C-alpha positions in Angstrom: -49.2 -63.9 -19.4 -45.8 -65.5 -18.8 -45.2 -66.1 -22.4 -46.1 -62.2 -23.0 -43.5 -61.0 -20.3 -41.0 -63.0 -21.7 -41.6 -61.8 -25.3 -41.5 -58.4 -23.9 -38.3 -59.1 -22.2 -36.8 -60.2 -25.2 -37.6 -57.4 -27.4 -36.4 -54.8 -24.7 -33.1 -56.8 -24.3 -32.6 -57.2 -28.2 -33.4 -53.6 -28.9 -31.7 -51.8 -26.0 -28.7 -53.9 -25.3 -27.8 -56.1 -28.3 -28.2 -53.5 -30.6 -24.9 -52.1 -29.6 -23.3 -55.2 -28.1 -22.7 -58.6 -29.8 -23.6 -61.9 -28.2 -20.7 -63.7 -26.7 -19.6 -66.9 -24.8 -18.2 -66.6 -21.0 -15.3 -69.2 -22.2 -14.2 -66.6 -24.7 -10.5 -68.0 -24.5 -12.2 -71.1 -26.6 -13.5 -69.0 -29.0 -11.2 -66.6 -29.9 -10.9 -67.1 -33.8 -14.4 -65.5 -33.3 -13.1 -62.4 -31.9 -9.9 -62.1 -33.2 -9.0 -63.6 -36.4 -5.2 -63.6 -35.8 -6.1 -66.5 -33.2 -6.5 -68.8 -36.3 -2.6 -68.8 -36.3 -2.0 -68.7 -32.9 -2.7 -72.8 -32.7 -0.6 -75.6 -31.7 -0.3 -78.7 -34.1 -1.8 -78.4 -37.8 -5.4 -78.5 -36.9 -7.9 -77.0 -34.1 -11.5 -77.8 -33.9 -13.8 -76.2 -31.2 -17.4 -76.2 -30.5 -19.3 -74.6 -28.1 -23.2 -74.2 -26.5 -24.7 -71.7 -24.2 -28.3 -71.8 -23.1 -29.4 -68.9 -20.7 -32.6 -67.3 -19.3 -34.0 -70.9 -19.0 -35.8 -70.0 -15.6 -38.0 -67.9 -17.6 -39.0 -69.6 -20.4 -38.2 -72.9 -22.3 -37.6 -71.1 -25.2 -34.8 -68.6 -24.2 -31.5 -67.8 -25.5 -29.6 -70.6 -27.1 -26.2 -69.9 -28.6 -23.8 -72.5 -30.4 -21.0 -72.2 -32.1 -18.3 -73.6 -34.5 -14.7 -73.5 -35.7 -11.8 -75.0 -37.5 -8.2 -73.4 -37.8 -6.0 -75.5 -39.8 -2.3 -74.6 -41.1 -2.0 -74.8 -44.8 1.8 -75.1 -44.5 4.5 -76.3 -42.6 6.6 -73.4 -40.9 9.0 -72.4 -43.6 13.0 -71.9 -42.8 12.2 -68.5 -41.5 9.3 -69.7 -39.3 6.6 -68.2 -40.8 3.2 -69.8 -40.9 -0.3 -69.2 -42.8 -3.1 -70.8 -41.7 -6.8 -70.8 -42.6 -10.1 -70.8 -40.0 -13.8 -71.2 -40.6 -16.3 -70.5 -38.2 -20.1 -70.1 -37.5 -22.1 -68.9 -34.6 -26.0 -69.3 -34.3 -27.6 -67.2 -31.5 -31.6 -67.9 -31.4 -34.2 -66.8 -28.7 -38.0 -66.8 -27.7 -41.0 -68.4 -29.6 -40.2 -66.1 -32.8 -36.7 -67.7 -33.1 -35.3 -64.2 -33.3 -31.9 -64.8 -33.9 -28.4 -64.2 -35.8 -26.3 -66.7 -37.9 -23.3 -65.5 -38.6 -20.1 -67.3 -40.2 -16.6 -66.3 -41.5 -13.4 -67.1 -43.3 -10.1 -65.9 -41.2 -6.8 -65.7 -42.8 -3.9 -65.6 -40.6 0.1 -65.7 -40.8 2.4 -65.9 -38.0 6.3 -65.1 -37.7 8.2 -66.3 -35.0 10.7 -63.3 -34.1 12.8 -65.8 -31.7 12.4 -68.8 -29.5 10.3 -66.8 -27.1 8.1 -64.3 -29.2 5.6 -64.9 -32.1 3.6 -62.3 -33.8 0.3 -63.4 -35.8 -1.8 -61.1 -37.7 -5.3 -62.2 -39.5 -8.1 -60.8 -41.3 -11.7 -62.1 -41.7 -14.8 -61.5 -44.0 -18.1 -63.3 -43.1 -21.7 -63.1 -44.0 -24.1 -62.9 -41.5 -28.4 -63.1 -41.5 -30.9 -62.0 -39.0 -34.2 -63.2 -38.8 -37.5 -63.6 -36.9 -40.9 -65.6 -37.4 -43.5 -63.3 -35.9 -46.5 -65.8 -37.0 -45.3 -67.9 -33.7 -46.4 -64.9 -31.4 -49.7 -64.2 -29.9 -51.1 -60.8 -30.5 -53.7 -58.2 -29.0 -56.3 -58.7 -32.0 -56.2 -62.3 -31.4 -58.2 -62.4 -28.0 -62.0 -61.9 -28.2 -63.5 -62.0 -24.6 -60.5 -62.6 -22.8 -59.5 -65.9 -24.9 -56.9 -66.3 -27.4 -57.8 -67.8 -30.7 -55.1 -68.4 -33.4 -57.9 -68.2 -36.1 -58.3 -64.4 -35.7 -56.4 -62.3 -37.9 -53.4 -60.3 -35.8 -53.9 -57.6 -38.3 -50.3 -57.4 -38.3 -48.8 -56.7 -42.2 -45.2 -58.9 -41.5 -45.2 -62.5 -40.7 -41.5 -63.1 -41.1 -38.3 -61.4 -42.3 -34.7 -61.7 -42.5 -31.8 -59.9 -43.7 -28.5 -60.9 -44.8 -25.4 -58.4 -44.0 -21.4 -58.4 -44.7 -19.2 -58.5 -41.8 -15.3 -58.1 -42.0 -12.4 -58.0 -39.2 -8.7 -57.5 -38.4 -6.5 -58.6 -35.5 -3.2 -59.1 -34.2 -1.6 -61.5 -31.3 1.7 -61.6 -29.7 2.5 -64.5 -27.9 5.4 -64.8 -25.6 7.1 -68.0 -23.7 8.3 -67.6 -20.5 10.4 -70.3 -18.4 9.0 -73.9 -19.2 7.2 -72.8 -22.0 4.6 -70.9 -20.3 2.7 -68.6 -22.1 1.9 -64.8 -22.2 -0.6 -63.9 -24.9 -1.8 -60.5 -25.8 -4.5 -59.9 -28.7 -5.9 -56.9 -30.3 -9.0 -56.8 -33.0 -11.4 -54.7 -34.7 -14.7 -56.3 -36.3 -17.6 -54.4 -37.9 -16.0 -51.5 -39.1 -18.3 -51.7 -42.4 -21.3 -50.7 -40.6 -23.6 -53.1 -42.3 -27.2 -52.6 -42.0 -28.9 -55.6 -39.7 -32.4 -54.3 -39.6 -35.5 -56.2 -40.3 -37.9 -54.8 -42.9 -37.4 -51.4 -44.0 -35.7 -49.8 -40.4 -32.1 -49.1 -39.8 -29.9 -50.8 -37.5 -26.3 -50.8 -38.6 -23.6 -52.9 -37.1 -21.2 -50.9 -34.5 -17.8 -51.4 -34.9 -16.1 -53.5 -31.9 -12.6 -53.3 -30.2 -11.5 -56.2 -28.3 -8.2 -56.2 -26.2 -7.4 -59.1 -24.0 -4.3 -60.9 -22.1 -3.9 -64.2 -20.7 -0.6 -65.5 -18.7 0.4 -68.4 -16.7 2.4 -67.9 -14.0 4.6 -71.0 -12.3 4.1 -71.4 -8.4 5.6 -74.5 -8.0 6.9 -77.3 -9.9 6.7 -81.1 -8.6 9.6 -83.1 -9.5 8.2 -85.8 -12.1 4.8 -85.0 -11.4 4.1 -81.6 -13.0 3.4 -77.9 -11.8 1.0 -75.9 -10.3 0.3 -72.2 -12.0 -2.1 -69.4 -11.6 -3.8 -67.9 -14.8 -4.6 -64.3 -14.6 -6.9 -63.1 -17.7 -8.5 -60.0 -18.8 -11.1 -59.3 -21.8 -12.1 -55.8 -22.5 -14.7 -54.9 -25.2 -15.8 -51.4 -26.3 -18.6 -51.5 -28.6 -20.5 -47.8 -29.3 -21.0 -46.4 -25.6 -21.0 -49.9 -24.2 -17.5 -51.3 -22.6 -17.5 -54.9 -21.1 -14.3 -55.8 -18.6 -14.0 -59.5 -17.7 -11.2 -60.0 -15.4 -10.7 -63.7 -14.3 -8.1 -65.8 -12.2 -7.5 -69.8 -12.4 -5.7 -72.1 -10.7 -4.0 -75.0 -12.9 -2.3 -78.0 -12.5 -0.3 -79.5 -15.4 -0.1 -83.2 -14.9 3.2 -85.0 -15.7 4.7 -82.1 -17.4 8.5 -82.3 -18.4 10.8 -79.3 -17.7 11.0 -78.9 -21.4 7.5 -79.6 -22.7 4.6 -77.9 -21.3 2.7 -77.6 -24.4 -0.8 -77.2 -22.6 -3.5 -78.8 -24.0 -1.3 -81.3 -26.5 1.2 -83.7 -25.1 0.5 -82.8 -21.3 -2.9 -83.2 -19.3 -4.1 -80.5 -17.1 -6.7 -79.4 -15.1 -7.9 -75.6 -13.9 -10.8 -74.0 -12.1 -11.3 -70.3 -11.6 -13.8 -67.6 -11.8 -14.7 -64.7 -14.4 -16.2 -61.5 -13.6 -18.3 -59.5 -15.8 -18.5 -56.5 -14.3 -21.7 -55.3 -13.3 -23.5 -58.4 -14.9 -22.3 -61.9 -13.5 -19.8 -64.0 -11.6 -18.7 -66.9 -14.0 -17.7 -70.3 -12.5 -15.6 -72.2 -14.8 -13.4 -75.3 -15.0 -11.6 -77.4 -18.0 -9.6 -80.6 -18.3 -7.3 -81.1 -21.4 -5.3 -84.4 -22.3 -4.3 -85.8 -25.5 -5.3 -82.7 -27.5 -9.0 -82.9 -26.1 -10.1 -79.7 -23.9 -13.7 -80.1 -22.1 -14.7 -77.0 -20.5 -17.8 -76.2 -18.5 -18.9 -72.9 -17.3 -22.1 -71.2 -15.5 -22.9 -67.5 -15.3 -24.3 -66.5 -11.7 -26.7 -63.0 -12.5 -25.6 -60.1 -10.9 -27.2 -57.4 -12.7 -30.5 -55.3 -12.0 -32.3 -58.4 -13.8 -31.8 -60.2 -10.7 -35.4 -59.9 -9.6 -36.5 -61.8 -12.8 -33.3 -64.4 -12.9 -33.0 -64.9 -9.1 -29.6 -64.8 -10.0 -29.4 -67.8 -12.3 -27.6 -67.2 -15.5 -26.7 -69.8 -18.2 -24.7 -73.0 -18.6 -22.2 -73.1 -21.2 -20.3 -76.3 -22.5 -17.2 -76.4 -24.8 -15.1 -79.1 -26.5 -12.2 -78.6 -28.4 -9.4 -80.9 -30.2 -5.9 -79.9 -31.4 -4.6 -82.5 -34.1 -0.8 -82.8 -35.1 0.9 -84.1 -38.1 3.6 -83.2 -40.4 1.8 -83.9 -44.0 1.5 -80.1 -44.9 3.3 -79.0 -47.7 6.4 -76.7 -47.2 7.3 -74.1 -49.3 
């Protein structure tokens, strides 16, 4: 009964919610190149690698929702005399749920360029082209016709005509990002992007389930609170992400406290030469509170977060959401070609 209930919940959630909304990570700033292709050009250094993993609804079933992603953004060229850069990014995301392994694998290539306008302002623009595949294996499920006298038998025919299905589709997107450096190089970053304008059909079988165009806007900034001579600085980091897809709008405000360790007055390139620690909270409005923290040093950044469910599903979830982990690395070298 528990597996049947979970299967029903899985189907309902996918049809009524995910049909109009993409799956996503709570630590969205660590996966910006999947949301906005311009983020591929907005990296410090010549290479940035990021991996992420999320598991949720585990209190309902051991085979709940599992989402994992990987991205790599790298600079093709050194900045020119006019401070132009050309970067390429590769990313893949895999989302699987339930006994049927109902899920989506999608990957893309980003091509992005950046132009440094002056010492404080940089503008990035990018395009994305990708391919996705939605699939399910229905042979792993139990059907009413396989019960006899109240007992389940896998030997009985389900009398269902479809046992496995998959569908491949094309995806495209565009985006821009503006970055402004405040005093001590503390950044303000603002971005806009549009994905799925091509409305590809993702449906399994002969049905129709066209992708819905999604608009994304985000802003983040670090505000200096106190500078400690020779030791570092303390900053507050407010953030905001808004996505609009069909009739669904998702708003995620957040506020973090950040301590940058041993940061020089002119060297606050967070996540590269300086170490930092932050802790804060996001609110996915009408859905979840997200506790998150990260630590970075020598180019590495480790992040952890947990979603506390606050939606109407709390009777089932018992306020439990999902654990998410991320690990990224920024690499710097100067072996690129300058044109």
